[in-house]
C-alpha positions in Angstrom: -19.1 -52.6 -45.2 -22.9 -51.0 -46.1 -24.7 -49.0 -43.4 -27.7 -50.5 -44.3 -29.4 -52.9 -42.0 -32.3 -54.5 -42.8 -33.7 -57.5 -40.7 -36.8 -59.5 -41.6 -39.0 -59.9 -37.9 -41.6 -62.2 -38.7 -43.4 -63.3 -42.3 -46.9 -64.5 -43.0 -48.1 -68.3 -42.6 -50.6 -67.9 -44.9 -51.0 -69.9 -48.2 -49.9 -68.0 -51.5 -48.4 -65.1 -49.2 -44.9 -63.5 -48.6 -45.5 -60.8 -47.1 -42.7 -59.8 -44.0 -42.6 -57.8 -41.4 -39.0 -55.8 -40.7 -36.9 -52.7 -40.4 -34.7 -50.5 -42.0 -32.0 -48.7 -40.2 -28.6 -46.4 -41.4 -25.5 -47.4 -39.0 -23.1 -44.9 -40.0 -20.2 -45.5 -37.8 -18.0 -43.3 -39.7 -20.4 -40.1 -39.5 -20.7 -39.0 -36.1 -23.9 -36.1 -34.4 -26.9 -35.9 -35.6 -26.8 -38.8 -38.0 -26.6 -41.2 -35.2 -29.7 -40.7 -34.6 -31.9 -41.5 -37.6 -34.9 -42.7 -37.6 -36.1 -46.2 -38.6 -38.5 -47.5 -41.4 -40.7 -50.4 -40.1 -41.4 -52.4 -42.8 -44.6 -53.1 -45.1 -43.8 -48.9 -44.4 -42.8 -45.6 -47.1 -40.8 -43.4 -48.0 -42.6 -39.7 -47.6 -42.6 -38.2 -51.0 -41.3 -35.0 -51.9 -41.0 -32.0 -54.2 -37.8 -30.5 -54.7 -37.0 -32.3 -51.3 -40.2 -31.1 -49.2 -42.9 -32.4 -48.2 -45.5 -31.2 -50.1 -47.9 -28.7 -47.9 -45.9 -29.4 -44.6 -43.9 -27.1 -42.8 -40.8 -29.1 -41.3 -42.5 -29.3 -38.0 -45.8 -30.7 -39.1 -43.8 -32.8 -41.5 -41.9 -34.5 -37.8 -44.8 -35.2 -36.3 -45.8 -37.7 -39.0 -44.5 -41.2 -38.6 -42.5 -41.8 -41.7 -39.1 -42.3 -41.4 -37.4 -41.7 -45.1 -37.0 -38.9 -47.6 -37.3 -39.8 -51.4 -36.0 -37.6 -53.2 -35.4 -36.9 -57.0 -31.8 -35.9 -58.3 -33.8 -33.7 -61.3 -35.2 -31.4 -58.9 -32.7 -30.6 -57.4 -29.7 -30.6 -59.4 -28.7 -27.1 -60.6 -27.5 -26.6 -64.4 -23.8 -25.5 -63.5 -23.6 -28.5 -60.7 -21.4 -30.8 -60.5 -18.9 -28.5 -61.8 -19.1 -25.9 -59.3 -19.0 -28.2 -56.1 -15.8 -27.5 -55.0 -16.3 -23.9 -55.5 -20.0 -22.9 -54.3 -20.5 -26.6 -51.9 -19.9 -25.5 -48.4 -17.6 -28.2 -48.0 -16.8 -31.8 -48.4 -18.6 -33.1 -45.1 -21.7 -30.8 -45.9 -23.8 -33.5 -47.3 -27.5 -33.5 -49.0 -29.3 -34.1 -45.7 -27.7 -31.0 -44.2 -28.7 -29.6 -47.2 -32.2 -30.3 -46.5 -32.3 -29.7 -43.3 -33.3 -33.6 -42.8 -30.5 -35.3 -40.6 -32.7 -37.4 -38.7 -34.4 -38.4 -41.8 -33.3 -41.5 -44.3 -32.6 -39.7 -47.5 -33.2 -41.9 -50.3 -31.9 -40.1 -53.8 -33.0 -41.5 -57.1 -32.8 -39.7 -60.4 -36.4 -38.7 -61.3 -39.4 -38.7 -59.5 -41.3 -41.9 -60.6 -44.0 -42.2 -58.8 -45.2 -39.0 -60.3 -44.5 -40.2 -63.5 -45.7 -43.7 -62.6 -49.3 -41.7 -61.9 -51.9 -40.5 -64.5 -54.3 -39.5 -60.8 -53.1 -36.1 -61.0 -53.4 -33.3 -62.9 -51.3 -31.2 -61.0 -48.7 -28.8 -63.0 -45.8 -29.8 -62.0 -46.2 -33.5 -62.9 -47.4 -32.6 -66.3 -44.5 -30.4 -66.9 -42.0 -33.2 -65.6 -43.2 -36.7 -65.7 -45.0 -36.2 -69.2 -42.0 -34.0 -71.1 -40.3 -35.9 -73.9 -36.6 -35.2 -72.6 -35.5 -37.5 -75.4 -33.8 -40.9 -75.6 -30.8 -42.1 -73.3 -27.3 -42.9 -74.2 -24.6 -45.4 -73.7 -22.8 -42.2 -72.5 -25.7 -39.9 -70.5 -29.7 -40.2 -69.7 -31.6 -37.3 -69.3 -32.7 -35.2 -67.2 -36.2 -33.1 -66.9 -34.8 -30.4 -64.8 -36.4 -26.9 -63.4 -34.1 -24.9 -66.1 -34.6 -27.5 -68.9 -33.5 -31.3 -70.3 -29.8 -32.0 -69.3 -28.0 -34.9 -69.6 -26.5 -36.4 -66.7 -23.4 -38.4 -67.7 -22.0 -41.4 -65.4 -18.8 -39.2 -64.2 -21.0 -36.3 -63.2 -23.3 -39.5 -61.2 -20.5 -40.5 -59.4 -19.0 -36.8 -58.4 -22.9 -36.0 -57.4 -22.7 -39.3 -55.2 -19.8 -37.9 -53.6 -20.5 -34.9 -52.5 -24.6 -35.2 -51.9 -23.8 -38.6 -49.9 -27.2 -39.7 -49.2 -27.7 -42.6 -47.3 -28.7 -44.6 -49.7 -28.0 -43.5 -53.6 -30.0 -45.3 -56.4 -28.1 -46.1 -59.5 -27.7 -45.1 -62.9 -30.2 -46.3 -64.8 -31.8 -46.9 -68.5 -35.7 -46.5 -67.7 -37.8 -46.7 -70.4 -39.9 -43.4 -69.4 -41.9 -42.8 -73.0 -41.7 -46.2 -74.5 -43.9 -47.1 -71.3 -46.3 -43.9 -71.9 -46.5 -44.8 -75.2 -47.1 -48.4 -75.2 -49.7 -47.6 -72.6 -51.4 -44.8 -75.3 -51.7 -47.7 -77.9 -55.4 -48.6 -78.9 -56.5 -52.6 -77.6 -56.7 -53.4 -81.2 -53.3 -52.4 -81.7 -51.6 -53.7 -78.7 -53.2 -57.0 -79.7 -51.8 -57.2 -83.1 -48.5 -56.5 -81.8 -48.8 -59.2 -79.1 -47.1 -62.8 -80.0 -47.7 -66.3 -78.6 -45.1 -65.2 -75.6 -46.5 -61.8 -74.5 -44.5 -59.7 -76.3 -45.3 -56.3 -78.1 -42.7 -56.4 -80.9 -39.3 -57.3 -81.2 -38.1 -53.5 -81.6 -39.4 -53.1 -78.0 -38.1 -55.8 -77.0 -34.5 -55.1 -78.1 -34.8 -51.5 -76.8 -35.6 -53.4 -73.3 -32.7 -55.3 -73.6 -30.2 -52.9 -74.4 -31.3 -50.9 -71.4 -31.0 -53.4 -69.0 -27.4 -54.4 -70.4 -26.5 -50.5 -70.2 -27.9 -50.7 -66.6 -26.0 -53.2 -65.4 -22.9 -52.1 -67.0 -23.3 -49.2 -65.2 -23.8 -50.6 -62.0 -20.9 -52.5 -62.2 -19.0 -49.3 -62.3 -20.9 -48.0 -60.0 -20.2 -50.7 -57.7 -16.3 -50.3 -58.1 -16.0 -46.7 -57.9 -18.2 -47.0 -54.3 -15.2 -48.8 -53.4 -13.1 -46.4 -54.4 -11.7 -48.7 -57.6 -11.6 -46.7 -61.4 -14.3 -48.0 -62.5 -14.5 -46.1 -65.8 -11.0 -48.0 -66.6 -12.5 -50.1 -69.2 -14.9 -47.0 -70.8 -11.2 -44.7 -71.1 -9.3 -47.8 -72.6 -12.5 -48.3 -75.3 -12.2 -44.7 -75.9 -8.1 -44.8 -76.6 -9.2 -47.8 -79.1 -12.0 -45.6 -80.9 -9.4 -42.8 -81.0 -6.2 -44.7 -82.7 -8.8 -46.1 -84.7 -9.8 -43.0 -86.1 -6.1 -41.9 -86.1 -5.2 -45.1 -88.8 -8.2 -44.0 -91.0 -7.1 -40.5 -91.4 -3.2 -41.9 -91.7 -4.4 -44.0 -94.6 -6.1 -41.5 -96.2 -2.9 -39.3 -96.1 -1.0 -42.1 -97.7 -3.7 -42.2 -100.3 -3.5 -38.5 -101.1 0.5 -38.7 -100.6 0.3 -42.1 -102.9 -0.4 -39.9 -105.7 2.3 -37.5 -105.5 5.2 -39.6 -104.7 6.0 -43.3 -104.4 8.2 -42.9 -101.6 6.3 -40.7 -98.9 3.5 -43.9 -99.3 6.1 -46.3 -98.4 7.1 -44.7 -95.1 3.8 -43.9 -94.4 2.6 -47.5 -94.5 5.7 -48.3 -92.3 4.7 -45.8 -89.3 1.1 -46.6 -89.5 2.5 -50.4 -88.9 4.5 -49.1 -86.1 1.8 -47.3 -84.3 -0.8 -50.4 -85.0 1.2 -52.5 -83.4 1.6 -50.1 -80.4 -0.7 -51.8 -77.1 -3.0 -49.0 -75.8 -1.8 -48.0 -72.0 -4.4 -46.4 -70.4 -3.7 -46.2 -66.5 -5.7 -46.4 -63.6 -7.5 -43.7 -61.9 -7.2 -43.4 -58.1 -10.8 -42.8 -56.3 -12.6 -41.8 -53.5 -14.6 -44.6 -51.7 -17.9 -43.4 -50.7 -19.1 -47.2 -48.9 -20.9 -45.2 -46.2 -23.8 -45.1 -48.8 -26.2 -47.6 -49.5 -27.0 -48.5 -52.7 -30.4 -49.3 -54.4 -30.7 -50.9 -58.3 -33.4 -50.8 -60.2 -34.8 -54.4 -61.8 -36.3 -53.8 -65.3 -38.0 -55.8 -67.9 -41.2 -53.7 -69.0 -44.0 -56.6 -70.0 -41.1 -59.1 -71.6 -41.0 -61.9 -68.4 -37.8 -63.5 -69.7 -36.6 -59.6 -69.6 -37.7 -59.2 -66.3 -36.1 -62.5 -64.7 -33.0 -61.7 -66.6 -32.5 -58.3 -65.0 -34.0 -59.5 -61.3 -31.4 -62.2 -61.4 -28.5 -60.5 -62.6 -28.8 -57.6 -60.7 -29.2 -60.3 -57.6 -25.8 -61.5 -58.2 -24.7 -57.7 -57.2 -23.6 -58.7 -53.7 -23.1 -55.2 -52.7 -26.6 -54.2 -53.9 -27.9 -53.2 -50.3 -31.8 -53.3 -52.5 -33.9 -53.5 -55.3 -36.7 -50.9 -57.0 -38.9 -52.5 -59.4 -40.1 -50.6 -61.6 -43.4 -51.2 -63.2 -43.9 -48.5 -65.9 -47.0 -45.7 -66.4 -49.8 -46.1 -63.8 -53.1 -46.8 -65.4 -56.6 -47.3 -63.5 -58.4 -50.2 -65.5 -58.6 -53.5 -63.9 -56.6 -55.5 -66.8 -53.7 -52.9 -66.4 -53.5 -53.2 -62.8 -53.7 -56.7 -63.1 -51.0 -57.1 -65.5 -48.8 -54.7 -63.5 -49.2 -56.7 -60.3 -47.9 -59.8 -62.9 -45.4 -58.0 -63.7 -44.1 -57.3 -60.0 -44.6 -60.7 -58.9 -42.0 -61.3 -61.5 -39.5 -59.7 -60.3 -39.7 -60.3 -56.5 -39.9 -64.0 -57.1 -36.0 -63.4 -58.5 -34.9 -61.2 -56.1 -32.9 -62.3 -52.9 -35.3 -62.6 -50.1 -32.5 -61.1 -47.6 -32.6 -57.6 -48.9 -35.4 -54.6 -49.3 -37.8 -54.3 -51.8 -39.5 -51.6 -53.3 -41.8 -50.5 -56.1 -43.1 -47.2 -57.8 -46.4 -46.7 -58.7 -48.6 -49.4 -57.1 -50.4 -46.2 -54.7 -54.4 -47.2 -54.0 -54.6 -48.6 -50.7 -56.2 -52.0 -52.2 -52.8 -52.7 -54.9 -50.5 -51.9 -51.8 -52.3 -54.9 -50.1 -51.8 -57.0 -53.3 -47.8 -55.6 -53.0 -47.7 -56.6 -49.8 -49.1 -60.1 -50.1 -46.1 -60.5 -53.0 -43.3 -59.6 -50.7 -42.6 -55.4 -51.5 -41.3 -53.5 -48.3 -41.3 -50.2 -49.4 -43.3 -48.0 -51.0 -44.0 -43.8 -51.3 -46.5 -42.2 -49.9 -47.8 -40.1 -53.3 -51.1 -41.6 -52.8 -52.1 -39.5 -49.6 -50.4 -36.2 -51.6 -52.8 -37.1 -54.7 -55.6 -36.7 -52.6 -54.8 -33.8 -51.1 -54.4 -31.9 -54.6 -58.0 -33.0 -54.5 -59.5 -32.2 -51.8 -60.1 -35.1 -50.4 -59.8 -36.6 -46.6 -58.8 -40.1 -45.9 -61.6 -42.1 -44.5 -60.4 -45.9 -45.2 -58.9 -47.8 -42.0 -57.3 -51.5 -42.6 -58.7 -54.0 -40.2 -62.2 -56.3 -39.1 -65.0 -55.2 -41.5 -67.0 -51.8 -38.8 -70.7 -53.3 -37.6 -71.9 -49.7 -37.7 -71.7 -49.8 -41.9 -72.9 -52.0 -44.4 -70.1 -53.9 -46.5 -70.4 -52.7 -50.0 -68.1 -52.4 -53.0 -70.2 -50.3 -54.9 -70.0 -47.3 -52.9 -66.9 -45.4 -52.2 -66.1 -44.9 -48.5 -62.3 -44.5 -48.1 -62.7 -40.5 -49.1 -64.4 -37.6 -48.6 -64.5 -34.7 -51.0 -64.2 -31.5 -49.0 -65.1 -29.4 -51.9 -68.6 -30.7 -51.4 -71.5 -27.8 -50.5 -72.7 -30.8 -47.9 -69.5 -30.0 -45.6 -69.8 -26.6 -45.4 -72.1 -26.7 -42.1 -70.8 -30.3 -40.6 -68.8 -29.2 -37.6 -67.2 -32.0 -36.8 -63.6 -33.6 -37.2 -62.8 -35.1 -40.7 -62.9 -38.2 -38.8 -64.1 -38.8 -35.6 -61.3 -40.4 -33.6 -58.4 -39.7 -35.8 -55.5 -38.4 -33.6 -53.9 -36.2 -36.5 -52.9 -32.6 -36.4 -56.3 -31.8 -37.9 -58.6 -33.6 -36.4 -57.0 -34.4 -32.2 -59.4 -32.6 -30.1 -61.7 -31.6 -32.3 -59.7 -28.0 -33.5 -60.4 -27.9 -36.9 -63.7 -29.2 -38.9 -64.9 -30.3 -42.2 -66.7 -27.1 -42.5 -63.5 -25.1 -41.7 -62.1 -27.2 -44.1 -64.5 -26.6 -46.8 -64.4 -22.8 -46.0 -60.8 -22.8 -46.6 -60.5 -25.0 -50.3 -63.3 -22.3 -51.3 -61.2 -19.1 -50.0 -57.8 -20.9 -51.9 -56.4 -20.7 -48.3 -52.8 -22.4 -48.3 -54.0 -23.5 -44.7 -56.5 -26.5 -46.1 -54.1 -28.0 -47.8 -52.0 -28.1 -44.8 -54.2 -29.7 -42.8 -55.7 -32.3 -45.5 -51.9 -33.2 -45.9 -51.9 -33.3 -42.5 -54.4 -36.3 -41.9 -54.2 -38.3 -45.0 -50.4 -39.3 -44.0 -51.3 -39.8 -40.9 -54.1 -42.0 -42.4 -51.4 -43.7 -44.5 -49.1 -44.2 -41.7 -51.5 -46.0 -39.8 -53.3 -48.3 -43.0 -49.3 -49.4 -43.0 -49.2 -49.7 -39.0 -52.0 -52.2 -39.2 -50.5 -53.8 -42.0 -47.7 -55.0 -40.4 -49.9 -56.0 -37.4 -51.6 -58.1 -39.7 -48.6 -59.8 -40.9 -47.6 -60.3 -37.3 -50.9 -62.1 -36.4 -51.4 -63.8 -39.7 -54.6 -62.1 -40.2 -53.3 -60.3 -43.4 -55.4 -62.2 -45.8 -58.5 -62.1 -43.8 -58.3 -58.3 -43.2 -57.8 -57.5 -47.3 -60.9 -59.4 -47.9 -62.4 -57.2 -45.7 -61.1 -54.1 -46.9 -62.4 -55.3 -50.1 -65.7 -55.6 -49.1 -65.9 -52.5 -47.2 -64.2 -50.1 -49.3 -64.5 -51.5 -52.5 -61.5 -50.3 -55.5 -60.3 -47.3 -55.9 -62.8 -45.0 -58.4 -61.3 -44.9 -61.8 -60.3 -41.3 -61.8 -61.4 -38.9 -65.6 -59.0 -36.2 -65.2 -62.2 -33.6 -64.3 -61.9 -31.2 -61.4 -64.8 -30.4 -58.8 -67.3 -27.9 -60.1 -66.3 -26.0 -57.0 -63.0 -26.3 -57.6 -63.1 -24.5 -60.6 -65.3 -22.0 -60.2 -62.6 -20.9 -57.2 -59.8 -20.8 -60.2 -61.6 -19.2 -62.6 -62.2 -16.2 -59.9 -58.7 -16.2 -59.4 -57.7 -16.1 -63.2 -60.3 -12.9 -63.4 -58.3 -11.3 -60.7 -55.1 -11.8 -61.6 -55.4 -10.7 -65.4 -54.9 -7.1 -66.2 -57.2 -4.6 -66.3 -59.3 -4.0 -69.4 -59.0 -1.0 -71.3 -61.2 1.5 -69.7 -64.7 3.1 -71.1 -64.3 6.3 -73.7 -66.3 8.1 -71.1 -64.3 7.5 -68.1 -60.8 8.0 -70.3 -62.6 11.2 -71.2 -63.3 12.4 -67.6 -59.6 11.4 -66.3 -57.8 10.9 -69.4 -56.1 7.7 -70.5 -52.7 6.6 -68.6 -51.0 7.6 -71.9 -52.0 11.2 -71.2 -51.3 11.0 -67.6 -47.4 9.8 -68.6 -47.2 12.3 -71.5 -48.2 15.1 -68.9 -45.6 14.2 -65.8 -43.3 14.3 -68.5 -44.6 17.8 -70.0 -44.5 18.5 -66.5 -41.3 17.0 -65.3 -39.4 19.0 -68.9 -41.2 21.9 -67.7 -39.3 22.6 -63.7 -36.3 21.0 -64.9 -36.5 24.1 -68.2 -37.4 26.5 -65.1 -34.6 24.9 -63.0 -32.0 25.9 -65.7 -32.9 29.2 -66.4 -32.5 29.8 -62.6 -29.7 28.7 -62.5 -28.2 30.4 -65.6 -29.8 33.7 -63.7 -27.6 33.5 -60.7 -24.6 32.8 -62.8 -25.5 36.2 -64.6 -25.9 37.9 -61.3 -22.6 36.6 -59.6 -20.3 37.5 -63.0 -21.9 41.4 -62.7 -21.9 41.7 -59.2 -17.9 40.7 -59.6 -17.3 43.1 -62.3 
């Protein structure tokens, strides 16, 4: 029985809206202690975005002040090169889980292969994301997927995945899937003219891409079936081993035929005998025994829903995945993020296609939907779960959230041409503003007026870590309040009304160019100069005090001289002692 419980409490009654409000919880009867007091995720809601299992910029105590019930961790960030082979020798015990390792026992832990929220994002240029998400890691195969780990690219086979799932045992494990990361990226890099040439009447971008997408879906569904069997304690690799044995048999047959032809030239009798032996082996049935496996049904399982830009493949992936009754939830894959309105509209169309063919009683999660206005549109389509990568992106850029969801404010003039959703605390104008980031905000940074805009502006320009800590605390808090207001709107039936009010008040997210604030550039340049090694000294200085090489040579001569004097003294003492004895 699945440990995951998803309950839908209410849904919107507005036309063309399928938004719903519910709760997601984990009930593990087989585990006791702290695991029995896990948080609950209210939906629509979020899993906290993490880097290597930790919320960016936050200490554990500050992280627990946030009103989020789950954490999303990436396997490629955590898995060591010697794992899973060393689990038996280096992992503390079989009962020691990933939640224990990360000290996240009170959070619902979701473990996926990659950090798809970073891969889906073009909103930030952090070194980690550029190194991990944009690296070319090679194509996946029928035997493995490639992961970009901190120590390089490594393949992860189905056997490796099953070993990791049995040992880590997170609350929710995401099934192994052949997601086409590079293909999506390369598609977005094409010019508009190239895309039009490749488009067909059904909206596809070429038979080659469609064949690859179809193959990835088939491969993912096969892995999903095998994982579901293994999760029940049954042998999911039986058919694979049988196919490998048949392949081995065919290879041996070819080798025997080759040997028979070679022997035919030497002796006719040997050739006939070889053919008889070959016939006996060929008629023998392939025997493969089932292997007993360990059940891990206390771990919930989510599955990826794919299909790229192809409507028929998206429908097929959604329907086939929904047929697997033991799947506990769905993750809709949308590919790379884009700021352009055309790309956003296309992504939402893909999302609707997938969601419309998924089971309604199971939770739906999506990667790549980050900005508040896109979240509102996705919620209206029936999406339940997101991640908190958007607050992280704002924090990295030195920005503080100012948006809210609800009735239009009477103190401001509604407009879609200005950006009132955040302020950039790198701006000099905040250097003398001794007021909280947002009046009335109850986050750790704003509450009681303990930290002001001027103070955070100073911290940013001084390159102090506390700046990002305060910004992350504020941005996460505002994001959680944004989702709480969405849930109330779904309950009250005012989602459509407040969504229109939000669009009037805050417009759309400004297109990001990737350029940093000039003050941030100046600070980083100063840090680079500070950290660089000192250049060669002026000739006059070298002549006056000597170069480093001269000092080293002089020190060596001095040590050699002292060592020589010491040896002479030792010899003299020995000689004096010998003369006294004689």
